[in-house]
C-alpha positions as CSV (number, residue, x, y, z in Angstrom):
1,X,8.6,-54.7,-33.2
2,X,10.9,-56.8,-31.1
3,X,12.5,-58.3,-34.2
4,X,13.2,-54.8,-35.6
5,X,14.7,-53.7,-32.2
6,X,16.9,-56.7,-32.0
7,X,17.9,-56.3,-35.6
8,X,19.0,-52.7,-34.9
9,X,21.1,-53.9,-31.9
10,X,22.7,-56.5,-34.1
11,X,23.5,-54.0,-36.8
12,X,24.9,-51.7,-34.2
13,X,27.3,-54.4,-33.1
14,X,28.2,-55.1,-36.7
15,X,29.1,-51.4,-37.1
16,X,31.3,-51.6,-34.1
17,X,32.9,-54.8,-35.2
18,X,33.8,-53.5,-38.6
19,X,35.1,-50.3,-37.0
20,X,37.4,-52.4,-34.8
21,X,38.5,-54.6,-37.7
22,X,39.5,-51.4,-39.5
23,X,42.0,-50.8,-36.7
24,X,40.1,-48.4,-34.6
25,X,40.1,-48.7,-30.8
26,X,37.4,-46.2,-30.0
27,X,33.6,-46.5,-30.0
28,X,32.0,-45.6,-33.3
29,X,29.3,-42.9,-33.0
30,X,26.9,-44.8,-35.2
31,X,27.2,-47.9,-33.0
32,X,25.9,-46.0,-30.0
33,X,23.2,-44.3,-32.0
34,X,21.8,-47.4,-33.7
35,X,22.1,-49.4,-30.4
36,X,20.1,-46.6,-28.6
37,X,17.4,-46.7,-31.3
38,X,17.1,-50.5,-30.9
39,X,16.9,-50.1,-27.2
40,X,14.2,-47.4,-27.5
41,X,12.1,-49.7,-29.6
42,X,12.4,-52.4,-27.0
43,X,11.3,-50.0,-24.3
44,X,8.1,-49.3,-26.3
45,X,7.5,-53.0,-26.8
46,X,7.9,-54.1,-23.2
47,X,5.7,-51.2,-21.9
48,X,3.0,-52.3,-24.4
49,X,3.3,-55.8,-23.1
50,X,3.0,-54.7,-19.5
51,X,6.6,-55.9,-18.6
52,X,7.5,-52.7,-16.7
53,X,10.2,-54.3,-14.6
54,X,12.1,-55.3,-17.8
55,X,11.5,-51.8,-19.2
56,X,13.6,-50.2,-16.5
57,X,16.6,-52.2,-17.6
58,X,16.1,-51.1,-21.2
59,X,15.6,-47.5,-20.0
60,X,18.9,-47.7,-18.2
61,X,20.6,-49.1,-21.3
62,X,19.1,-46.4,-23.4
63,X,20.1,-43.6,-21.1
64,X,23.7,-44.9,-20.8
65,X,23.9,-45.2,-24.6
66,X,22.5,-41.7,-25.1
67,X,25.1,-40.3,-22.7
68,X,27.9,-42.1,-24.5
69,X,26.5,-40.8,-27.8
70,X,26.5,-37.2,-26.6
71,X,30.1,-37.6,-25.4
72,X,31.5,-39.4,-28.5
73,X,29.9,-37.2,-31.1
74,X,31.8,-34.1,-30.0
């Protein structure tokens, strides 16, 4: 599951990169969404592995990405 989570994060960055190369200077809504999904998978993975300290950083990243998604999609 870690590989899928990291693949989603990489795809999210690719989305943002292509968006920037197209001349846009804003954050693409799908970047935030795919990044948040990848982070959510990492949260599940680290909790299953018992790495709860690491999970709090992933939870913070997920919450921040979700808040940005809610702001950008309007």
